Every structure is written in structure tokens, then in C-alpha cells.
C-alpha positions, 0 to 999 in steps of 0.5 A: 319640883317636876312639872308632872308632880305640881299638876297631879298636886294642883286639884288636892291643894285646892280642896284642900284650901277650901276645907281649912278655910271653911272651918277658920274662925272669922277675924277681921280683914288687915291693912295690905292683905291681898284680896287681888292676884294682880292689882295691888292696893294701897293700904301699907303694912302696919309698922312692925309688921312681918308677913311672908308670901308665896306667889304661884303662876301657871301660864299656858297655852301658846295656840300651837305646840305644847307650853306650859311654865310656872312661877314662884315668888316667894316675898318677905315684907316688913312695916318700917312705919305705918306709911312705909314698908319693904319687901325682898322676893326669891324668884323661880320658873319651871317650864315645859315646851315643845312643838312652837318655835319662834325666831328670836323668842322660842328657839327650841323645845325646853323642859326643866323643873323649878329653879332659880330665876332672879331676886325682888326689891320693892319699897311702898309708900302710902300717902293717904290711907283708904281707910281713913281718908277719902281715898287710898293712895300709895307709890310703889317701886320695884328692882328686878334681877333675873337670868332666866327668860320667862318665855323661851326659859333660856339664859337671859340676864335682865334688870327692870325698875317699875314704879306704879301709883296705887288707889283704892277705895272702900264702899258700903261700910268696907264691904265693897274694894275698888282698886286701880293702878297705873304704872310704868317699867323699864328694862334692860336685858341681853340674851345668852349666845345658843350654840347649834341653832337651826340654819336662818334663825334669829336670836339677837344677843345685843342689848334690849331697852324696853318701855312698859305701860300697864293699867289695872282695874280690881272690884270685890265684894265681901259676900261672906265673912272674910270671904271676897268674890271679884274681878281684875282686869290688866293691860300691858304694853310695851314699846322698843327704841327702835321699833315703838308699840310692839305688844300689847295685851288685856287680861281679865278674870274672876278672883276668890280671896279668903282672910283669917286672922294670921293667913290669906289665901288669893286665887285669880284666874286671868285669860287673855281677853284681847291683844295685838302687835307681833304674831308668829307664822301660823299663830291660830288667833291674830286677836291675840298676843302669844309671842311673850304672853299665853292664853291664860294664867292661874294665880294662887297667893297665900300669905301668912302674918308674924 
């Protein structure tokens, strides 16, 4: 799928989604229904339940040149018990970048349509249920293997392990939902060599190790049957073994969710509010991190229950 085609289709898809949901029959919300685009809830998928979901994320604008990337995550989740569920995902990406070169990160222009970029496996275990206990508590462990660098689009083998603590609380007879995430991740990566680089351009191919911390908060309110509107925020930082704290960013924005009996959809606009660490020469915004992040993201998630 080419990027130009995806841009042309974005508006009709959004209109169709609103039209379909407006005519749907109201139903009760489910456990593990993803009411946020980025923050994860603590409720597990029930025993024997099977869910297929698609997550499409647009990342755009690095302040200079033209930058547009799309990430796709197709996920199948199964509830082994009422407390324990597993996920398997296939990852893909597309990129169109030009007019921006950054030593060690963006060696030059790159453009291609959606293609496979990796796989992910994850497990969630629920200790306390938000629906039955004063607060919901779960742990979440994920392992990712990817072959494409999400920033430059170049070949890059990367293995990432992620561990999160998920907290969830209902208020006002379950009309208000508050979710908090605390997590850390460890990454081992190696770039593939590139021929014909500009003279003096840095493109290290030695293995890299990074540690990252992330904190998430989401608040959403049911304003009509099956409809939720709220806000969510994510803080992330990365530490390299020889440098220490290398970069950090804070994203926050509004989110809209609809949940029907068999399917659900969530849309989030996620601009970068603040960032720091490395900057590239001539970067127009010194209060944002734009080497590995962009000025804004938009994420659409759709899930179907079997």
C-alpha cells in the first residue's frame, strides 16, 4: 500500500467509522476493551475469548524536510484463563522521508510502501480485577524482534524486552476510567552497513544496548452509551550504556473510543508537548526531541471479538 493512497483513504475511512458506529446498537463494554490508544488497561481477556485487532499509527514532522511514517500492528490475543492472556503480533511499516540528514540516524532520503518489519509476543497476568477489587493490577511482558529501523527505514536488527505494571480504577459507577502504566525496556540493536554514504557521515554498525523507562496515564469518561472521550499521556526516556540519559519525550492528547458488542475502535491524536536530549544541527525546536520522535502521532485501533 503506497503512502499517497493511504493519505487519500484516511478521511473516507474516518467518515465511514463514524457512520457505522452511529447506527450500532448499544451494548455493555467488555474486559480488556482498549479504550486508550497508547496506555494499556489492566483488565484481562476472559478465558476462551479470542480477539483480532489492527493498530495503524501515523508519525509525522521532524521540523525539517518532509517526514511521514506509518506503523501497522496486527494482533491476535487469546484468554488462557480469566487472569492470564497471550498476544502474538505481526508488524509492518511504511516511510517517506526527504530533505533531512542526521549523523547516525538518517543517512538520506527513503521511501517505500507498507512491508513486514517484525513480530511481537506478549503475556498479561492479572492479580487484581478492576471490576471486582478496589483497583485493578496486572503485569505485562513483551518481546519484539524487528528488522527495519522505525526512524530511518534502513535495515536494522533489534530485539526488545518490555515489562510493565498496569493499574486501573473505575469511578462513578464505572463511568470514569483511570489507567496508569509504569514500565521499562531493554534493547539490543545492530545497524546494517550502507554503501555510498556521504564523506565523513557517521553510521555505526557496532551492537548497541539501551535501557528505557516509560510512564503512562489515561483518563476517559463515558458520555453516551458505548462512547468514551478522554485524554492520555506518555513519558519515555532512553539511557545508553556509555552516555547515560540520551533522550526523553512527553506526548499527550485526546482520545475517542466506541465499543459495540463484537467490535471496538479507538482514535488518538498524540502531539509531542516537550522533549530533550540530542538535537540535530539546525533543528528549529530545541524543546522537542525530533531525532527518534516526531512532532505528532495519530493512532487508530480497531478490534473484533470472536
